[in-house]
PDB file with SEQRES, HELIX, SHEET and CRYST1 records, atoms N, CA, C and O in Angstrom:
SEQRES   1 A   87  MET PHE TYR THR TYR ILE LEU TYR SER LEU LYS ASP ASN          
SEQRES   2 A   87  LYS LEU TYR LYS GLY TYR THR SER ASP LEU ARG LYS ARG          
SEQRES   3 A   87  VAL ALA GLU HIS ASN ASN GLY CYS ILE SER SER THR LYS          
SEQRES   4 A   87  TYR ARG ARG PRO LEU GLU LEU ILE TYR PHE GLU GLY CYS          
SEQRES   5 A   87  LEU SER ASP MET ASP ALA LYS ARG ARG GLU LYS TYR LEU          
SEQRES   6 A   87  LYS SER GLY ASN GLY LYS ILE TYR LEU LYS ASN ARG LEU          
SEQRES   7 A   87  LYS TYR TYR PHE GLU ASN ASN GLN ASN                          
HELIX    1 AA1 LEU A   23  ASN A   31  1                                   9    
HELIX    2 AA2 LYS A   39  ARG A   41  5                                   3    
HELIX    3 AA3 ASP A   55  LYS A   66  1                                  12    
HELIX    4 AA4 GLY A   68  ARG A   77  1                                  10    
HELIX    5 AA5 LYS A   79  ASN A   84  1                                   6    
SHEET    1 AA1 3 LEU A  15  THR A  20  0                                        
SHEET    2 AA1 3 PHE A   2  SER A   9 -1                                        
SHEET    3 AA1 3 LEU A  44  CYS A  52 -1                                        
CRYST1    1.000    1.000    1.000  90.00  90.00  90.00 P 1           1          
ATOM      1  N   MET A   1       0.846  -1.173   0.000  1.00  0.00           N  
ATOM      2  CA  MET A   1       0.000   0.000   0.000  1.00  0.00           C  
ATOM      3  C   MET A   1       0.894   1.239   0.000  1.00  0.00           C  
ATOM      4  O   MET A   1       1.935   1.264   0.657  1.00  0.00           O  
ATOM      5  N   PHE A   2       0.482   2.254  -0.734  1.00  0.00           N  
ATOM      6  CA  PHE A   2       1.185   3.534  -0.814  1.00  0.00           C  
ATOM      7  C   PHE A   2       0.213   4.626  -0.404  1.00  0.00           C  
ATOM      8  O   PHE A   2      -0.994   4.517  -0.621  1.00  0.00           O  
ATOM      9  N   TYR A   3       0.749   5.669   0.187  1.00  0.00           N  
ATOM     10  CA  TYR A   3      -0.099   6.715   0.741  1.00  0.00           C  
ATOM     11  C   TYR A   3       0.313   8.087   0.234  1.00  0.00           C  
ATOM     12  O   TYR A   3       1.498   8.403   0.134  1.00  0.00           O  
ATOM     13  N   THR A   4      -0.683   8.885  -0.082  1.00  0.00           N  
ATOM     14  CA  THR A   4      -0.510  10.308  -0.315  1.00  0.00           C  
ATOM     15  C   THR A   4      -0.995  10.975   0.959  1.00  0.00           C  
ATOM     16  O   THR A   4      -2.059  10.624   1.469  1.00  0.00           O  
ATOM     17  N   TYR A   5      -0.235  11.934   1.485  1.00  0.00           N  
ATOM     18  CA  TYR A   5      -0.592  12.489   2.785  1.00  0.00           C  
ATOM     19  C   TYR A   5      -0.413  14.002   2.813  1.00  0.00           C  
ATOM     20  O   TYR A   5       0.322  14.580   2.012  1.00  0.00           O  
ATOM     21  N   ILE A   6      -1.108  14.619   3.757  1.00  0.00           N  
ATOM     22  CA  ILE A   6      -1.025  16.062   3.961  1.00  0.00           C  
ATOM     23  C   ILE A   6      -0.656  16.302   5.422  1.00  0.00           C  
ATOM     24  O   ILE A   6      -1.309  15.793   6.333  1.00  0.00           O  
ATOM     25  N   LEU A   7       0.397  17.081   5.628  1.00  0.00           N  
ATOM     26  CA  LEU A   7       0.793  17.493   6.965  1.00  0.00           C  
ATOM     27  C   LEU A   7       0.502  18.981   7.112  1.00  0.00           C  
ATOM     28  O   LEU A   7       0.643  19.756   6.167  1.00  0.00           O  
ATOM     29  N   TYR A   8       0.095  19.358   8.311  1.00  0.00           N  
ATOM     30  CA  TYR A   8      -0.167  20.758   8.623  1.00  0.00           C  
ATOM     31  C   TYR A   8       0.882  21.227   9.614  1.00  0.00           C  
ATOM     32  O   TYR A   8       1.067  20.619  10.668  1.00  0.00           O  
ATOM     33  N   SER A   9       1.569  22.315   9.272  1.00  0.00           N  
ATOM     34  CA  SER A   9       2.588  22.870  10.155  1.00  0.00           C  
ATOM     35  C   SER A   9       1.925  23.763  11.196  1.00  0.00           C  
ATOM     36  O   SER A   9       1.280  24.755  10.853  1.00  0.00           O  
ATOM     37  N   LEU A  10       2.086  23.411  12.457  1.00  0.00           N  
ATOM     38  CA  LEU A  10       1.546  24.226  13.537  1.00  0.00           C  
ATOM     39  C   LEU A  10       2.391  25.485  13.751  1.00  0.00           C  
ATOM     40  O   LEU A  10       1.981  26.399  14.468  1.00  0.00           O  
ATOM     41  N   LYS A  11       3.564  25.527  13.130  1.00  0.00           N  
ATOM     42  CA  LYS A  11       4.451  26.685  13.254  1.00  0.00           C  
ATOM     43  C   LYS A  11       4.102  27.776  12.244  1.00  0.00           C  
ATOM     44  O   LYS A  11       3.949  28.942  12.608  1.00  0.00           O  
ATOM     45  N   ASP A  12       3.977  27.387  10.963  1.00  0.00           N  
ATOM     46  CA  ASP A  12       3.723  28.401   9.928  1.00  0.00           C  
ATOM     47  C   ASP A  12       2.344  28.288   9.271  1.00  0.00           C  
ATOM     48  O   ASP A  12       2.036  29.030   8.339  1.00  0.00           O  
ATOM     49  N   ASN A  13       1.512  27.354   9.760  1.00  0.00           N  
ATOM     50  CA  ASN A  13       0.130  27.186   9.269  1.00  0.00           C  
ATOM     51  C   ASN A  13       0.051  26.860   7.778  1.00  0.00           C  
ATOM     52  O   ASN A  13      -0.915  27.228   7.110  1.00  0.00           O  
ATOM     53  N   LYS A  14       1.060  26.174   7.262  1.00  0.00           N  
ATOM     54  CA  LYS A  14       1.067  25.778   5.851  1.00  0.00           C  
ATOM     55  C   LYS A  14       1.002  24.264   5.735  1.00  0.00           C  
ATOM     56  O   LYS A  14       1.271  23.531   6.687  1.00  0.00           O  
ATOM     57  N   LEU A  15       0.635  23.819   4.535  1.00  0.00           N  
ATOM     58  CA  LEU A  15       0.495  22.390   4.269  1.00  0.00           C  
ATOM     59  C   LEU A  15       1.737  21.845   3.579  1.00  0.00           C  
ATOM     60  O   LEU A  15       2.417  22.552   2.835  1.00  0.00           O  
ATOM     61  N   TYR A  16       2.017  20.574   3.841  1.00  0.00           N  
ATOM     62  CA  TYR A  16       3.063  19.839   3.140  1.00  0.00           C  
ATOM     63  C   TYR A  16       2.396  18.603   2.558  1.00  0.00           C  
ATOM     64  O   TYR A  16       1.661  17.905   3.256  1.00  0.00           O  
ATOM     65  N   LYS A  17       2.649  18.330   1.287  1.00  0.00           N  
ATOM     66  CA  LYS A  17       2.065  17.171   0.615  1.00  0.00           C  
ATOM     67  C   LYS A  17       3.164  16.211   0.215  1.00  0.00           C  
ATOM     68  O   LYS A  17       4.209  16.629  -0.282  1.00  0.00           O  
ATOM     69  N   GLY A  18       2.931  14.914   0.432  1.00  0.00           N  
ATOM     70  CA  GLY A  18       3.927  13.919   0.075  1.00  0.00           C  
ATOM     71  C   GLY A  18       3.299  12.559  -0.150  1.00  0.00           C  
ATOM     72  O   GLY A  18       2.083  12.396  -0.050  1.00  0.00           O  
ATOM     73  N   TYR A  19       4.145  11.578  -0.458  1.00  0.00           N  
ATOM     74  CA  TYR A  19       3.677  10.200  -0.591  1.00  0.00           C  
ATOM     75  C   TYR A  19       4.735   9.270  -0.016  1.00  0.00           C  
ATOM     76  O   TYR A  19       5.917   9.608   0.046  1.00  0.00           O  
ATOM     77  N   THR A  20       4.283   8.087   0.404  1.00  0.00           N  
ATOM     78  CA  THR A  20       5.182   7.124   1.044  1.00  0.00           C  
ATOM     79  C   THR A  20       4.560   5.734   1.030  1.00  0.00           C  
ATOM     80  O   THR A  20       3.372   5.571   0.753  1.00  0.00           O  
ATOM     81  N   SER A  21       5.380   4.744   1.333  1.00  0.00           N  
ATOM     82  CA  SER A  21       4.862   3.382   1.491  1.00  0.00           C  
ATOM     83  C   SER A  21       4.699   3.031   2.977  1.00  0.00           C  
ATOM     84  O   SER A  21       4.086   2.018   3.311  1.00  0.00           O  
ATOM     85  N   ASP A  22       5.238   3.857   3.852  1.00  0.00           N  
ATOM     86  CA  ASP A  22       5.135   3.621   5.297  1.00  0.00           C  
ATOM     87  C   ASP A  22       4.748   4.939   5.974  1.00  0.00           C  
ATOM     88  O   ASP A  22       5.606   5.738   6.347  1.00  0.00           O  
ATOM     89  N   LEU A  23       3.456   5.142   6.123  1.00  0.00           N  
ATOM     90  CA  LEU A  23       2.929   6.422   6.590  1.00  0.00           C  
ATOM     91  C   LEU A  23       3.387   6.775   8.001  1.00  0.00           C  
ATOM     92  O   LEU A  23       3.828   7.898   8.246  1.00  0.00           O  
ATOM     93  N   ARG A  24       3.287   5.828   8.927  1.00  0.00           N  
ATOM     94  CA  ARG A  24       3.690   6.116  10.316  1.00  0.00           C  
ATOM     95  C   ARG A  24       5.165   6.506  10.413  1.00  0.00           C  
ATOM     96  O   ARG A  24       5.527   7.462  11.099  1.00  0.00           O  
ATOM     97  N   LYS A  25       6.001   5.750   9.716  1.00  0.00           N  
ATOM     98  CA  LYS A  25       7.436   6.031   9.741  1.00  0.00           C  
ATOM     99  C   LYS A  25       7.731   7.399   9.132  1.00  0.00           C  
ATOM    100  O   LYS A  25       8.538   8.158   9.668  1.00  0.00           O  
ATOM    101  N   ARG A  26       7.083   7.712   8.022  1.00  0.00           N  
ATOM    102  CA  ARG A  26       7.343   8.975   7.324  1.00  0.00           C  
ATOM    103  C   ARG A  26       6.915  10.177   8.166  1.00  0.00           C  
ATOM    104  O   ARG A  26       7.634  11.175   8.227  1.00  0.00           O  
ATOM    105  N   VAL A  27       5.757  10.092   8.812  1.00  0.00           N  
ATOM    106  CA  VAL A  27       5.294  11.194   9.659  1.00  0.00           C  
ATOM    107  C   VAL A  27       6.260  11.379  10.831  1.00  0.00           C  
ATOM    108  O   VAL A  27       6.574  12.508  11.208  1.00  0.00           O  
ATOM    109  N   ALA A  28       6.730  10.267  11.406  1.00  0.00           N  
ATOM    110  CA  ALA A  28       7.710  10.351  12.497  1.00  0.00           C  
ATOM    111  C   ALA A  28       9.001  11.009  12.004  1.00  0.00           C  
ATOM    112  O   ALA A  28       9.579  11.832  12.713  1.00  0.00           O  
ATOM    113  N   GLU A  29       9.457  10.659  10.805  1.00  0.00           N  
ATOM    114  CA  GLU A  29      10.663  11.275  10.244  1.00  0.00           C  
ATOM    115  C   GLU A  29      10.492  12.785  10.099  1.00  0.00           C  
ATOM    116  O   GLU A  29      11.400  13.556  10.411  1.00  0.00           O  
ATOM    117  N   HIS A  30       9.321  13.197   9.624  1.00  0.00           N  
ATOM    118  CA  HIS A  30       9.050  14.634   9.502  1.00  0.00           C  
ATOM    119  C   HIS A  30       9.119  15.299  10.871  1.00  0.00           C  
ATOM    120  O   HIS A  30       9.773  16.331  11.020  1.00  0.00           O  
ATOM    121  N   ASN A  31       8.466  14.734  11.858  1.00  0.00           N  
ATOM    122  CA  ASN A  31       8.408  15.356  13.180  1.00  0.00           C  
ATOM    123  C   ASN A  31       9.707  15.250  13.964  1.00  0.00           C  
ATOM    124  O   ASN A  31       9.909  16.000  14.919  1.00  0.00           O  
ATOM    125  N   ASN A  32      10.594  14.332  13.580  1.00  0.00           N  
ATOM    126  CA  ASN A  32      11.902  14.212  14.227  1.00  0.00           C  
ATOM    127  C   ASN A  32      12.963  15.083  13.562  1.00  0.00           C  
ATOM    128  O   ASN A  32      14.114  15.107  13.999  1.00  0.00           O  
ATOM    129  N   GLY A  33      12.573  15.802  12.500  1.00  0.00           N  
ATOM    130  CA  GLY A  33      13.513  16.697  11.825  1.00  0.00           C  
ATOM    131  C   GLY A  33      14.412  16.019  10.816  1.00  0.00           C  
ATOM    132  O   GLY A  33      15.425  16.595  10.420  1.00  0.00           O  
ATOM    133  N   CYS A  34      14.077  14.822  10.390  1.00  0.00           N  
ATOM    134  CA  CYS A  34      14.901  14.068   9.442  1.00  0.00           C  
ATOM    135  C   CYS A  34      14.674  14.489   7.984  1.00  0.00           C  
ATOM    136  O   CYS A  34      15.466  14.133   7.111  1.00  0.00           O  
ATOM    137  N   ILE A  35      13.622  15.227   7.718  1.00  0.00           N  
ATOM    138  CA  ILE A  35      13.272  15.630   6.358  1.00  0.00           C  
ATOM    139  C   ILE A  35      13.580  17.120   6.213  1.00  0.00           C  
ATOM    140  O   ILE A  35      12.997  17.949   6.913  1.00  0.00           O  
ATOM    141  N   SER A  36      14.485  17.455   5.316  1.00  0.00           N  
ATOM    142  CA  SER A  36      14.960  18.844   5.216  1.00  0.00           C  
ATOM    143  C   SER A  36      13.850  19.836   4.870  1.00  0.00           C  
ATOM    144  O   SER A  36      13.873  20.972   5.346  1.00  0.00           O  
ATOM    145  N   SER A  37      12.883  19.430   4.054  1.00  0.00           N  
ATOM    146  CA  SER A  37      11.845  20.372   3.635  1.00  0.00           C  
ATOM    147  C   SER A  37      10.874  20.742   4.749  1.00  0.00           C  
ATOM    148  O   SER A  37      10.167  21.743   4.635  1.00  0.00           O  
ATOM    149  N   THR A  38      10.824  19.960   5.817  1.00  0.00           N  
ATOM    150  CA  THR A  38       9.918  20.275   6.924  1.00  0.00           C  
ATOM    151  C   THR A  38      10.644  20.441   8.260  1.00  0.00           C  
ATOM    152  O   THR A  38      10.010  20.644   9.295  1.00  0.00           O  
ATOM    153  N   LYS A  39      11.947  20.355   8.231  1.00  0.00           N  
ATOM    154  CA  LYS A  39      12.745  20.385   9.465  1.00  0.00           C  
ATOM    155  C   LYS A  39      12.460  21.612  10.320  1.00  0.00           C  
ATOM    156  O   LYS A  39      12.384  21.509  11.544  1.00  0.00           O  
ATOM    157  N   TYR A  40      12.302  22.759   9.696  1.00  0.00           N  
ATOM    158  CA  TYR A  40      12.094  23.998  10.446  1.00  0.00           C  
ATOM    159  C   TYR A  40      10.621  24.406  10.510  1.00  0.00           C  
ATOM    160  O   TYR A  40      10.299  25.534  10.884  1.00  0.00           O  
ATOM    161  N   ARG A  41       9.738  23.490  10.146  1.00  0.00           N  
ATOM    162  CA  ARG A  41       8.300  23.776  10.163  1.00  0.00           C  
ATOM    163  C   ARG A  41       7.576  22.958  11.228  1.00  0.00           C  
ATOM    164  O   ARG A  41       6.345  22.931  11.259  1.00  0.00           O  
ATOM    165  N   ARG A  42       8.323  22.299  12.089  1.00  0.00           N  
ATOM    166  CA  ARG A  42       7.740  21.457  13.128  1.00  0.00           C  
ATOM    167  C   ARG A  42       7.155  22.292  14.247  1.00  0.00           C  
ATOM    168  O   ARG A  42       7.604  23.415  14.478  1.00  0.00           O  
ATOM    169  N   PRO A  43       6.150  21.760  14.954  1.00  0.00           N  
ATOM    170  CA  PRO A  43       5.559  20.426  14.850  1.00  0.00           C  
ATOM    171  C   PRO A  43       4.582  20.344  13.673  1.00  0.00           C  
ATOM    172  O   PRO A  43       4.004  21.341  13.240  1.00  0.00           O  
ATOM    173  N   LEU A  44       4.426  19.123  13.181  1.00  0.00           N  
ATOM    174  CA  LEU A  44       3.544  18.847  12.053  1.00  0.00           C  
ATOM    175  C   LEU A  44       2.458  17.869  12.488  1.00  0.00           C  
ATOM    176  O   LEU A  44       2.679  16.978  13.308  1.00  0.00           O  
ATOM    177  N   GLU A  45       1.292  18.067  11.915  1.00  0.00           N  
ATOM    178  CA  GLU A  45       0.154  17.217  12.246  1.00  0.00           C  
ATOM    179  C   GLU A  45      -0.362  16.561  10.967  1.00  0.00           C  
ATOM    180  O   GLU A  45      -0.599  17.247   9.974  1.00  0.00           O  
ATOM    181  N   LEU A  46      -0.536  15.250  10.984  1.00  0.00           N  
ATOM    182  CA  LEU A  46      -1.120  14.544   9.846  1.00  0.00           C  
ATOM    183  C   LEU A  46      -2.607  14.871   9.832  1.00  0.00           C  
ATOM    184  O   LEU A  46      -3.325  14.538  10.775  1.00  0.00           O  
ATOM    185  N   ILE A  47      -3.075  15.521   8.767  1.00  0.00           N  
ATOM    186  CA  ILE A  47      -4.487  15.908   8.725  1.00  0.00           C  
ATOM    187  C   ILE A  47      -5.274  15.179   7.641  1.00  0.00           C  
ATOM    188  O   ILE A  47      -6.504  15.240   7.630  1.00  0.00           O  
ATOM    189  N   TYR A  48      -4.581  14.483   6.722  1.00  0.00           N  
ATOM    190  CA  TYR A  48      -5.299  13.808   5.628  1.00  0.00           C  
ATOM    191  C   TYR A  48      -4.373  12.793   4.977  1.00  0.00           C  
ATOM    192  O   TYR A  48      -3.174  13.032   4.838  1.00  0.00           O  
ATOM    193  N   PHE A  49      -4.939  11.655   4.580  1.00  0.00           N  
ATOM    194  CA  PHE A  49      -4.180  10.697   3.778  1.00  0.00           C  
ATOM    195  C   PHE A  49      -5.131   9.868   2.935  1.00  0.00           C  
ATOM    196  O   PHE A  49      -6.306   9.702   3.261  1.00  0.00           O  
ATOM    197  N   GLU A  50      -4.593   9.357   1.850  1.00  0.00           N  
ATOM    198  CA  GLU A  50      -5.321   8.464   0.944  1.00  0.00           C  
ATOM    199  C   GLU A  50      -4.434   7.267   0.656  1.00  0.00           C  
ATOM    200  O   GLU A  50      -3.217   7.408   0.536  1.00  0.00           O  
ATOM    201  N   GLY A  51      -5.033   6.096   0.545  1.00  0.00           N  
ATOM    202  CA  GLY A  51      -4.292   4.890   0.211  1.00  0.00           C  
ATOM    203  C   GLY A  51      -4.406   4.559  -1.259  1.00  0.00           C  
ATOM    204  O   GLY A  51      -5.463   4.747  -1.862  1.00  0.00           O  
ATOM    205  N   CYS A  52      -3.321   4.064  -1.844  1.00  0.00           N  
ATOM    206  CA  CYS A  52      -3.283   3.640  -3.243  1.00  0.00           C  
ATOM    207  C   CYS A  52      -2.594   2.277  -3.315  1.00  0.00           C  
ATOM    208  O   CYS A  52      -1.716   1.985  -2.503  1.00  0.00           O  
ATOM    209  N   LEU A  53      -2.973   1.468  -4.249  1.00  0.00           N  
ATOM    210  CA  LEU A  53      -2.347   0.161  -4.423  1.00  0.00           C  
ATOM    211  C   LEU A  53      -1.053   0.239  -5.232  1.00  0.00           C  
ATOM    212  O   LEU A  53      -0.217  -0.663  -5.165  1.00  0.00           O  
ATOM    213  N   SER A  54      -0.895   1.299  -5.980  1.00  0.00           N  
ATOM    214  CA  SER A  54       0.275   1.460  -6.842  1.00  0.00           C  
ATOM    215  C   SER A  54       1.070   2.691  -6.431  1.00  0.00           C  
ATOM    216  O   SER A  54       0.492   3.719  -6.077  1.00  0.00           O  
ATOM    217  N   ASP A  55       2.368   2.590  -6.475  1.00  0.00           N  
ATOM    218  CA  ASP A  55       3.217   3.738  -6.153  1.00  0.00           C  
ATOM    219  C   ASP A  55       3.051   4.841  -7.202  1.00  0.00           C  
ATOM    220  O   ASP A  55       3.123   6.023  -6.865  1.00  0.00           O  
ATOM    221  N   MET A  56       2.832   4.478  -8.450  1.00  0.00           N  
ATOM    222  CA  MET A  56       2.620   5.477  -9.501  1.00  0.00           C  
ATOM    223  C   MET A  56       1.321   6.253  -9.275  1.00  0.00           C  
ATOM    224  O   MET A  56       1.263   7.458  -9.524  1.00  0.00           O  
ATOM    225  N   ASP A  57       0.286   5.566  -8.806  1.00  0.00           N  
ATOM    226  CA  ASP A  57      -0.975   6.254  -8.509  1.00  0.00           C  
ATOM    227  C   ASP A  57      -0.792   7.240  -7.355  1.00  0.00           C  
ATOM    228  O   ASP A  57      -1.338   8.343  -7.397  1.00  0.00           O  
ATOM    229  N   ALA A  58      -0.037   6.861  -6.335  1.00  0.00           N  
ATOM    230  CA  ALA A  58       0.213   7.750  -5.195  1.00  0.00           C  
ATOM    231  C   ALA A  58       1.021   8.970  -5.640  1.00  0.00           C  
ATOM    232  O   ALA A  58       0.728  10.089  -5.219  1.00  0.00           O  
ATOM    233  N   LYS A  59       2.028   8.767  -6.482  1.00  0.00           N  
ATOM    234  CA  LYS A  59       2.832   9.883  -6.994  1.00  0.00           C  
ATOM    235  C   LYS A  59       1.966  10.836  -7.819  1.00  0.00           C  
ATOM    236  O   LYS A  59       2.064  12.056  -7.691  1.00  0.00           O  
ATOM    237  N   ARG A  60       1.130  10.260  -8.654  1.00  0.00           N  
ATOM    238  CA  ARG A  60       0.257  11.078  -9.502  1.00  0.00           C  
ATOM    239  C   ARG A  60      -0.731  11.877  -8.666  1.00  0.00           C  
ATOM    240  O   ARG A  60      -1.025  13.033  -8.971  1.00  0.00           O  
ATOM    241  N   ARG A  61      -1.244  11.247  -7.601  1.00  0.00           N  
ATOM    242  CA  ARG A  61      -2.184  11.931  -6.717  1.00  0.00           C  
ATOM    243  C   ARG A  61      -1.483  13.067  -5.968  1.00  0.00           C  
ATOM    244  O   ARG A  61      -2.053  14.146  -5.807  1.00  0.00           O  
ATOM    245  N   GLU A  62      -0.257  12.830  -5.511  1.00  0.00           N  
ATOM    246  CA  GLU A  62       0.510  13.881  -4.845  1.00  0.00           C  
ATOM    247  C   GLU A  62       0.701  15.072  -5.788  1.00  0.00           C  
ATOM    248  O   GLU A  62       0.514  16.221  -5.388  1.00  0.00           O  
ATOM    249  N   LYS A  63       1.069  14.795  -7.024  1.00  0.00           N  
ATOM    250  CA  LYS A  63       1.269  15.859  -8.008  1.00  0.00           C  
ATOM    251  C   LYS A  63      -0.027  16.642  -8.214  1.00  0.00           C  
ATOM    252  O   LYS A  63      -0.002  17.869  -8.313  1.00  0.00           O  
ATOM    253  N   TYR A  64      -1.148  15.945  -8.278  1.00  0.00           N  
ATOM    254  CA  TYR A  64      -2.441  16.615  -8.449  1.00  0.00           C  
ATOM    255  C   TYR A  64      -2.739  17.515  -7.250  1.00  0.00           C  
ATOM    256  O   TYR A  64      -3.153  18.660  -7.429  1.00  0.00           O  
ATOM    257  N   LEU A  65      -2.534  17.016  -6.033  1.00  0.00           N  
ATOM    258  CA  LEU A  65      -2.839  17.793  -4.836  1.00  0.00           C  
ATOM    259  C   LEU A  65      -1.955  19.036  -4.720  1.00  0.00           C  
ATOM    260  O   LEU A  65      -2.323  19.986  -4.030  1.00  0.00           O  
ATOM    261  N   LYS A  66      -0.811  19.045  -5.375  1.00  0.00           N  
ATOM    262  CA  LYS A  66       0.067  20.212  -5.382  1.00  0.00           C  
ATOM    263  C   LYS A  66      -0.327  21.214  -6.465  1.00  0.00           C  
ATOM    264  O   LYS A  66       0.165  22.343  -6.467  1.00  0.00           O  
ATOM    265  N   SER A  67      -1.209  20.818  -7.385  1.00  0.00           N  
ATOM    266  CA  SER A  67      -1.631  21.694  -8.481  1.00  0.00           C  
ATOM    267  C   SER A  67      -2.706  22.670  -7.999  1.00  0.00           C  
ATOM    268  O   SER A  67      -3.203  22.555  -6.878  1.00  0.00           O  
ATOM    269  N   GLY A  68      -3.049  23.609  -8.838  1.00  0.00           N  
ATOM    270  CA  GLY A  68      -4.100  24.578  -8.512  1.00  0.00           C  
ATOM    271  C   GLY A  68      -5.433  23.909  -8.212  1.00  0.00           C  
ATOM    272  O   GLY A  68      -6.081  24.230  -7.216  1.00  0.00           O  
ATOM    273  N   ASN A  69      -5.844  22.980  -9.069  1.00  0.00           N  
ATOM    274  CA  ASN A  69      -7.106  22.269  -8.834  1.00  0.00           C  
ATOM    275  C   ASN A  69      -7.034  21.401  -7.590  1.00  0.00           C  
ATOM    276  O   ASN A  69      -8.027  21.255  -6.877  1.00  0.00           O  
ATOM    277  N   GLY A  70      -5.878  20.828  -7.323  1.00  0.00           N  
ATOM    278  CA  GLY A  70      -5.695  20.013  -6.133  1.00  0.00           C  
ATOM    279  C   GLY A  70      -5.807  20.840  -4.863  1.00  0.00           C  
ATOM    280  O   GLY A  70      -6.370  20.382  -3.869  1.00  0.00           O  
ATOM    281  N   LYS A  71      -5.277  22.047  -4.891  1.00  0.00           N  
ATOM    282  CA  LYS A  71      -5.384  22.942  -3.735  1.00  0.00           C  
ATOM    283  C   LYS A  71      -6.842  23.320  -3.475  1.00  0.00           C  
ATOM    284  O   LYS A  71      -7.271  23.406  -2.324  1.00  0.00           O  
ATOM    285  N   ILE A  72      -7.593  23.541  -4.540  1.00  0.00           N  
ATOM    286  CA  ILE A  72      -9.031  23.827  -4.400  1.00  0.00           C  
ATOM    287  C   ILE A  72      -9.743  22.613  -3.811  1.00  0.00           C  
ATOM    288  O   ILE A  72     -10.575  22.752  -2.915  1.00  0.00           O  
ATOM    289  N   TYR A  73      -9.415  21.419  -4.318  1.00  0.00           N  
ATOM    290  CA  TYR A  73      -9.997  20.187  -3.790  1.00  0.00           C  
ATOM    291  C   TYR A  73      -9.737  20.058  -2.284  1.00  0.00           C  
ATOM    292  O   TYR A  73     -10.656  19.772  -1.516  1.00  0.00           O  
ATOM    293  N   LEU A  74      -8.484  20.269  -1.868  1.00  0.00           N  
ATOM    294  CA  LEU A  74      -8.134  20.142  -0.448  1.00  0.00           C  
ATOM    295  C   LEU A  74      -8.838  21.191   0.406  1.00  0.00           C  
ATOM    296  O   LEU A  74      -9.277  20.898   1.518  1.00  0.00           O  
ATOM    297  N   LYS A  75      -8.944  22.404  -0.111  1.00  0.00           N  
ATOM    298  CA  LYS A  75      -9.635  23.461   0.631  1.00  0.00           C  
ATOM    299  C   LYS A  75     -11.078  23.052   0.906  1.00  0.00           C  
ATOM    300  O   LYS A  75     -11.587  23.255   2.009  1.00  0.00           O  
ATOM    301  N   ASN A  76     -11.738  22.475  -0.101  1.00  0.00           N  
ATOM    302  CA  ASN A  76     -13.122  22.015   0.071  1.00  0.00           C  
ATOM    303  C   ASN A  76     -13.193  20.755   0.925  1.00  0.00           C  
ATOM    304  O   ASN A  76     -14.077  20.626   1.772  1.00  0.00           O  
ATOM    305  N   ARG A  77     -12.280  19.842   0.709  1.00  0.00           N  
ATOM    306  CA  ARG A  77     -12.281  18.562   1.426  1.00  0.00           C  
ATOM    307  C   ARG A  77     -12.001  18.736   2.918  1.00  0.00           C  
ATOM    308  O   ARG A  77     -12.558  18.016   3.746  1.00  0.00           O  
ATOM    309  N   LEU A  78     -11.147  19.681   3.250  1.00  0.00           N  
ATOM    310  CA  LEU A  78     -10.739  19.900   4.642  1.00  0.00           C  
ATOM    311  C   LEU A  78     -11.365  21.152   5.247  1.00  0.00           C  
ATOM    312  O   LEU A  78     -10.863  21.700   6.228  1.00  0.00           O  
ATOM    313  N   LYS A  79     -12.458  21.590   4.653  1.00  0.00           N  
ATOM    314  CA  LYS A  79     -13.128  22.826   5.077  1.00  0.00           C  
ATOM    315  C   LYS A  79     -13.421  22.838   6.577  1.00  0.00           C  
ATOM    316  O   LYS A  79     -13.119  23.822   7.252  1.00  0.00           O  
ATOM    317  N   TYR A  80     -13.993  21.780   7.100  1.00  0.00           N  
ATOM    318  CA  TYR A  80     -14.394  21.756   8.505  1.00  0.00           C  
ATOM    319  C   TYR A  80     -13.189  21.659   9.434  1.00  0.00           C  
ATOM    320  O   TYR A  80     -13.235  22.159  10.558  1.00  0.00           O  
ATOM    321  N   TYR A  81     -12.117  21.026   8.983  1.00  0.00           N  
ATOM    322  CA  TYR A  81     -10.887  20.993   9.785  1.00  0.00           C  
ATOM    323  C   TYR A  81     -10.389  22.415  10.016  1.00  0.00           C  
ATOM    324  O   TYR A  81     -10.079  22.798  11.145  1.00  0.00           O  
ATOM    325  N   PHE A  82     -10.314  23.194   8.935  1.00  0.00           N  
ATOM    326  CA  PHE A  82      -9.791  24.544   9.066  1.00  0.00           C  
ATOM    327  C   PHE A  82     -10.751  25.483   9.800  1.00  0.00           C  
ATOM    328  O   PHE A  82     -10.310  26.391  10.505  1.00  0.00           O  
ATOM    329  N   GLU A  83     -12.038  25.275   9.641  1.00  0.00           N  
ATOM    330  CA  GLU A  83     -13.003  26.089  10.370  1.00  0.00           C  
ATOM    331  C   GLU A  83     -12.914  25.841  11.873  1.00  0.00           C  
ATOM    332  O   GLU A  83     -13.038  26.778  12.662  1.00  0.00           O  
ATOM    333  N   ASN A  84     -12.702  24.600  12.274  1.00  0.00           N  
ATOM    334  CA  ASN A  84     -12.675  24.234  13.680  1.00  0.00           C  
ATOM    335  C   ASN A  84     -11.319  24.427  14.339  1.00  0.00           C  
ATOM    336  O   ASN A  84     -11.219  24.355  15.564  1.00  0.00           O  
ATOM    337  N   ASN A  85     -10.273  24.670  13.555  1.00  0.00           N  
ATOM    338  CA  ASN A  85      -8.925  24.818  14.109  1.00  0.00           C  
ATOM    339  C   ASN A  85      -8.312  26.170  13.817  1.00  0.00           C  
ATOM    340  O   ASN A  85      -7.095  26.281  13.676  1.00  0.00           O  
ATOM    341  N   GLN A  86      -9.136  27.197  13.724  1.00  0.00           N  
ATOM    342  CA  GLN A  86      -8.602  28.541  13.508  1.00  0.00           C  
ATOM    343  C   GLN A  86      -7.951  29.026  14.794  1.00  0.00           C  
ATOM    344  O   GLN A  86      -8.434  28.761  15.895  1.00  0.00           O  
ATOM    345  N   ASN A  87      -6.845  29.740  14.630  1.00  0.00           N  
ATOM    346  CA  ASN A  87      -6.129  30.278  15.797  1.00  0.00           C  
ATOM    347  C   ASN A  87      -6.796  31.530  16.310  1.00  0.00           C  
ATOM    348  O   ASN A  87      -6.333  32.120  17.286  1.00  0.00           O  
TER     349      ASN A  87                                                      
END                                                                             
C-alpha cells in the first residue's frame, strides 16, 4: 500500500504534501527533523491521507494535490478541519 498524505505545520500554518509506502514512519521522520523540507516547520500534524495500491498512482495523486485544482480540492475537502482549528 502507498499513501498520499497532507501534513499541517503548527508553526507556519502551511500544508506539506507527500507520498510514502510507510505512513507512520514517514510522519515520524518529519516530526523528528529528518526531512529537510519540513525540518524547520515542526511540529507537524497529519491531517489527511489516501491509500493507493500502486506507487505510480500515489505519486500522480501527490502531483495533483500540489496543483491549482488540487489545492481547491483540499480546501473544500478539509473545510471543517480549518473552520474548527482557527487560531
